[in-house]
C-alpha positions as CSV (number, residue, x, y, z in Angstrom):
1,M,-20.0,2.4,-7.0
2,E,-17.9,0.9,-9.7
3,I,-14.5,3.2,-10.7
4,T,-13.4,1.1,-13.5
5,P,-14.5,-2.4,-14.9
6,G,-14.5,-4.6,-12.3
7,I,-13.2,-2.3,-10.0
8,H,-15.8,-1.1,-7.0
9,R,-15.3,1.4,-4.0
10,I,-17.5,1.0,-0.9
11,E,-17.5,3.6,1.4
12,A,-18.8,3.5,5.2
13,P,-19.1,6.3,7.7
14,L,-15.9,6.7,10.1
15,G,-17.1,9.4,12.8
16,D,-16.8,12.4,10.5
17,R,-14.7,10.8,8.0
18,F,-15.2,7.6,6.2
19,V,-13.0,4.4,4.8
20,A,-13.3,2.9,1.6
21,M,-13.3,-0.6,1.1
22,H,-12.3,-1.8,-2.4
23,L,-13.9,-5.2,-4.4
24,L,-12.0,-6.3,-7.4
25,V,-14.5,-8.7,-9.2
26,G,-13.6,-10.8,-12.3
27,D,-14.8,-13.5,-14.1
28,V,-12.7,-16.2,-12.4
29,A,-12.4,-14.9,-8.5
30,A,-12.8,-11.7,-6.6
31,L,-10.8,-9.9,-4.0
32,L,-11.6,-7.9,-0.9
33,F,-9.1,-4.8,-0.3
34,D,-9.6,-4.5,3.2
35,T,-12.7,-5.0,5.9
36,G,-13.5,-1.8,7.8
37,M,-14.4,-2.2,11.4
38,D,-16.2,-5.2,12.5
39,Q,-19.7,-4.9,11.7
40,M,-19.1,-3.2,8.1
41,P,-19.0,-6.0,6.1
42,Y,-22.5,-7.0,7.1
43,E,-24.0,-3.6,7.0
44,Y,-22.2,-1.8,4.0
45,I,-20.2,-5.1,1.8
46,L,-23.1,-7.9,2.0
47,P,-25.5,-5.1,1.0
48,Y,-23.5,-4.2,-1.9
49,L,-22.8,-7.2,-3.3
50,D,-26.3,-7.9,-3.4
51,Q,-26.9,-4.6,-5.2
52,I,-24.3,-6.0,-7.9
53,G,-25.7,-9.5,-7.8
54,L,-22.6,-10.9,-6.6
55,S,-22.4,-13.9,-4.9
56,P,-20.4,-13.8,-1.4
57,S,-18.8,-17.1,-2.6
58,K,-17.1,-15.4,-5.4
59,I,-14.7,-13.7,-3.0
60,R,-11.6,-15.9,-3.0
61,Y,-9.1,-13.1,-1.9
62,V,-9.3,-11.0,1.5
63,L,-6.1,-8.6,1.4
64,T,-5.8,-6.1,4.3
65,S,-3.5,-3.1,3.3
66,H,-2.1,-2.4,6.7
67,A,-2.3,-2.2,10.7
68,D,-4.8,-0.2,11.1
69,F,-7.6,-1.2,13.1
70,D,-10.0,0.5,10.6
71,H,-8.8,-1.9,7.9
72,T,-8.7,-4.9,9.6
73,A,-11.1,-5.2,12.4
74,G,-13.7,-6.7,9.9
75,N,-11.8,-9.3,9.3
76,A,-13.5,-11.9,11.9
77,S,-16.8,-10.6,10.1
78,T,-15.5,-11.1,6.5
79,R,-14.7,-14.6,7.5
80,E,-18.1,-15.3,8.9
81,I,-19.4,-14.6,5.3
82,V,-16.9,-15.9,3.1
83,P,-15.1,-18.5,5.4
84,D,-13.5,-20.3,2.2
85,A,-11.5,-17.1,1.4
86,I,-7.8,-17.0,1.4
87,F,-6.8,-13.8,4.1
88,M,-3.3,-12.1,3.4
89,C,-1.6,-9.3,4.8
90,H,2.4,-8.4,4.1
91,H,4.3,-10.5,6.8
92,L,5.8,-7.1,8.6
93,D,2.4,-6.3,9.8
94,Q,1.0,-9.5,10.1
95,P,1.5,-10.1,14.3
96,M,-1.0,-6.7,14.7
97,V,-2.9,-7.6,11.9
98,E,-4.1,-11.0,13.6
99,D,-4.1,-9.5,17.3
100,I,-5.5,-6.3,18.4
101,E,-3.8,-6.0,21.7
102,V,-0.6,-6.2,19.7
103,M,-1.7,-3.7,17.6
104,I,-2.7,-1.3,20.7
105,R,0.3,-1.9,22.4
106,D,2.7,-1.9,19.2
107,R,1.3,0.8,17.1
108,Y,-1.2,2.8,19.0
109,G,1.1,2.7,22.1
110,E,4.4,2.7,20.6
111,F,5.2,6.7,22.1
112,A,4.1,6.0,25.8
113,A,7.1,5.0,27.2
114,D,9.5,7.5,25.6
115,H,6.9,10.7,25.0
116,D,3.9,10.2,27.2
117,I,1.8,10.5,24.2
118,D,-1.0,7.4,24.4
119,E,-4.5,6.8,22.9
120,S,-6.6,7.3,26.1
121,D,-8.8,4.4,27.8
122,E,-11.8,5.0,26.2
123,S,-10.7,5.2,23.1
124,K,-8.3,2.0,23.7
125,A,-12.1,0.5,24.7
126,F,-13.7,1.6,21.5
127,I,-11.0,0.5,19.3
128,R,-11.4,-3.0,21.1
129,A,-15.2,-3.5,20.7
130,Q,-14.7,-2.1,17.0
131,S,-12.2,-4.9,16.4
132,R,-12.4,-8.7,15.6
133,H,-9.3,-10.2,14.2
134,V,-8.4,-13.7,12.3
135,H,-5.0,-15.6,11.8
136,M,-3.7,-14.7,8.2
137,N,-3.7,-18.1,5.7
138,I,-0.7,-16.6,4.1
139,T,1.8,-13.7,4.2
140,V,3.1,-11.7,1.1
141,S,5.9,-9.8,0.6
142,G,5.0,-7.7,-2.4
143,G,5.7,-8.8,-6.4
144,E,3.2,-11.6,-6.3
145,Y,0.1,-11.3,-9.1
146,I,-3.5,-13.0,-8.2
147,R,-5.4,-14.0,-11.3
148,L,-9.0,-12.6,-11.2
149,G,-10.2,-13.1,-14.6
150,R,-8.9,-14.9,-17.8
151,D,-7.2,-12.0,-18.8
152,W,-7.0,-9.9,-15.9
153,T,-4.0,-9.9,-12.9
154,V,-3.1,-7.5,-10.4
155,E,-0.1,-6.9,-9.0
156,V,0.8,-6.3,-5.0
157,L,3.5,-3.6,-4.0
158,H,4.6,-3.4,-1.0
159,T,4.9,0.5,-0.3
160,P,5.9,0.8,3.3
161,G,5.9,4.2,5.1
162,H,2.3,4.7,7.2
163,S,3.6,0.9,8.5
164,R,6.2,-1.3,7.6
165,G,4.0,-3.9,5.6
166,H,1.7,-1.7,3.8
167,L,0.6,-3.2,0.5
168,T,-0.8,-1.5,-2.5
169,L,-2.2,-2.8,-5.5
170,H,-2.0,-2.2,-9.2
171,D,-4.5,-2.5,-12.0
172,P,-1.7,-2.4,-15.3
173,R,-5.6,-3.0,-17.4
174,S,-7.0,0.2,-16.3
175,Q,-3.7,2.2,-15.2
176,T,-5.1,2.2,-11.4
177,L,-3.7,2.3,-8.7
178,L,-5.4,1.2,-5.1
179,I,-3.0,2.9,-2.4
180,C,-5.3,2.9,0.6
181,D,-3.3,4.9,3.3
182,A,0.1,4.7,1.7
183,T,0.4,8.5,0.6
184,L,-1.6,10.6,3.0
185,W,-1.4,14.2,1.4
186,N,-0.8,17.4,4.1
187,A,-3.8,16.5,6.1
188,V,-5.9,13.4,6.8
189,L,-9.9,14.8,6.0
190,R,-12.8,14.8,7.0
191,K,-15.8,13.8,4.5
192,D,-16.4,17.6,4.3
193,G,-12.4,18.2,2.9
194,T,-11.3,19.6,6.2
195,P,-8.3,18.7,7.9
196,A,-9.0,16.0,10.6
197,F,-5.2,15.2,12.0
198,P,-1.8,15.1,10.0
199,P,-0.8,13.0,8.2
200,T,0.3,9.9,10.0
201,Y,3.1,8.5,8.3
202,R,5.4,6.8,10.5
203,Y,8.6,5.6,8.5
204,T,10.0,8.6,6.8
205,D,12.6,7.3,3.9
206,T,10.7,4.1,2.9
207,Y,7.4,6.4,2.7
208,V,9.1,9.3,0.1
209,A,10.3,5.8,-1.6
210,S,6.9,4.5,-2.3
211,M,5.6,8.3,-3.4
212,N,8.3,8.4,-5.4
213,R,7.6,5.0,-7.0
214,F,3.7,5.6,-7.5
215,A,5.1,9.3,-9.3
216,G,7.1,7.1,-12.1
217,M,4.4,4.6,-12.7
218,N,1.7,5.5,-15.6
219,V,-1.5,5.7,-13.6
220,Q,-4.9,7.4,-14.5
221,T,-6.6,6.4,-11.2
222,L,-5.4,6.7,-8.1
223,L,-7.8,4.9,-5.1
224,T,-7.2,5.8,-1.2
225,S,-9.1,5.0,2.2
226,H,-9.8,8.3,3.0
227,Y,-9.7,10.9,0.2
228,P,-12.1,11.2,-2.6
229,M,-11.0,9.5,-5.7
230,Y,-8.2,11.3,-8.1
231,T,-8.1,10.7,-11.8
232,G,-5.8,12.4,-14.3
233,A,-3.6,15.2,-13.5
234,R,-5.1,15.4,-10.1
235,V,-3.4,12.3,-9.2
236,H,0.3,13.8,-9.6
237,E,-0.9,16.6,-8.1
238,F,-1.9,14.3,-4.9
239,L,1.1,12.9,-4.9
240,A,3.2,16.0,-5.1
241,E,1.5,17.9,-2.8
242,S,2.2,14.8,-0.4
243,R,6.0,14.8,-1.1
244,A,6.1,18.3,-0.7
245,Y,4.3,18.0,2.5
246,V,7.6,15.6,3.9
247,D,10.1,18.4,2.8
248,R,8.4,21.1,4.7
249,V,8.0,19.4,7.7
250,D,11.6,18.4,8.0
251,Q,12.6,22.5,7.4
252,A,10.0,23.2,10.3
253,L,11.6,20.8,12.4
254,L,15.1,22.0,11.8
255,Q,14.0,25.7,12.2
256,E,12.5,25.1,15.3
257,L,15.4,23.2,17.0
258,A,18.1,25.3,15.5
259,G,16.1,28.4,17.6
260,A,15.5,26.1,20.9
261,S,17.4,27.2,23.9
262,G,17.5,23.9,24.8
263,P,16.5,20.2,24.7
264,R,13.0,20.1,23.1
265,T,10.4,16.8,24.2
266,M,8.0,15.4,21.3
267,R,5.4,17.7,23.3
268,E,7.1,20.5,23.1
269,L,7.9,20.0,19.3
270,I,4.2,19.3,18.7
271,T,3.1,22.2,20.3
272,A,5.0,24.8,18.4
273,L,5.0,22.9,14.7
274,S,1.1,21.9,14.9
275,P,0.1,25.4,13.9
276,K,2.8,25.8,11.4
277,L,2.1,22.4,9.6
278,G,-1.6,22.3,9.0
279,E,-5.1,23.6,10.2
280,W,-6.4,21.0,12.1
281,P,-8.0,21.0,15.7
282,E,-5.6,22.1,18.1
283,A,-6.3,18.7,19.8
284,A,-5.7,16.5,17.1
285,G,-2.1,18.2,16.5
286,V,-0.6,15.2,19.1
287,Y,-1.1,12.6,15.9
288,L,2.1,15.2,14.7
289,V,3.8,12.1,16.9
290,F,3.9,10.0,14.0
291,P,5.8,11.6,11.4
292,L,8.2,13.7,13.5
293,S,9.0,10.2,15.2
294,G,10.1,9.4,11.7
295,H,12.0,12.9,11.0
296,L,13.6,12.8,14.1
297,E,14.8,9.1,13.7
298,R,16.5,9.8,10.4
299,L,18.0,12.9,11.4
300,V,19.6,11.3,14.3
301,Q,20.8,8.5,11.8
302,Y,22.1,11.3,10.0
303,G,24.2,12.8,13.0
304,R,21.8,15.9,12.7
305,V,20.2,15.3,16.0
306,E,21.0,14.3,19.2
307,V,18.8,12.1,21.4
308,G,18.5,12.8,25.5
309,R,16.2,12.6,28.8
310,R,14.5,15.2,31.0
311,G,13.5,12.6,33.4
312,R,12.3,9.5,31.5
313,L,11.2,11.7,28.4
314,M,13.2,11.9,25.4
315,T,14.3,15.2,24.5
316,Y,16.1,16.3,21.1
317,T,18.7,18.8,20.6
318,L,20.2,20.0,17.0
319,R,24.0,19.1,16.7
320,K,26.4,22.4,16.3
321,A,27.3,22.6,12.8
């Protein structure tokens, strides 16, 4: 659907969830923000272009928000459709955006060595089967402006936290922010609105900084990849709950470590904290490894927590005051 003049939202099913891709159409050029998984450009984007009467050749820019396969894996299909478009991402996410094996190793397999938490072979096979990546034409750092119309320019913002190179688009004309996964509320939701799994932010300080940046902007419409559209007061409610959740994780983590009889592994912390931090299915609690890693790294940096080993697994102990 067209959300505001020139900004279109294209939803595609993602199991019991959905992923939204966004198309910005000006009188000079169009920009596609994320491409979904491999066949989504053919199955959802092309039919939508036909529906609105837009030639694919109008798409001059293809911008990847961040390094997750449900946002990048349709890049090769999109290049087949719009071979002359300029493909872009943030330079910090570029290696993973361009190579699914790097993404599987460095993003989804990051916790295997220290915490024995990894995607299953079946899950990795699915990711590979759904992904075809391409090289980027250029990389961005945030602060760039993209001209789409004679009187329409959008700004690229660097909004890290979920990934190091996450990007957001700001349209000052309509006071719209397209944040994709830069802010993740207190759970990632299914289509029916129930929690699917924990918010998978990874770098706590920059995640908070990105949310604070959003909260200080004049925003009337907030567009994400996995949540409904938010307008008016609901924009600030979504951002406020996302920010409050970070504090709840901090508090719960510190309380658990303070009451522990000894060092705790990541899996032990997840088992203890998952029921307190959300109502997702029990098996989905393992994805707390993403936010907990960020919180624990911050506590180690602040000198609040000590790191040790139990065999090959990393452990965490609260420093005594």
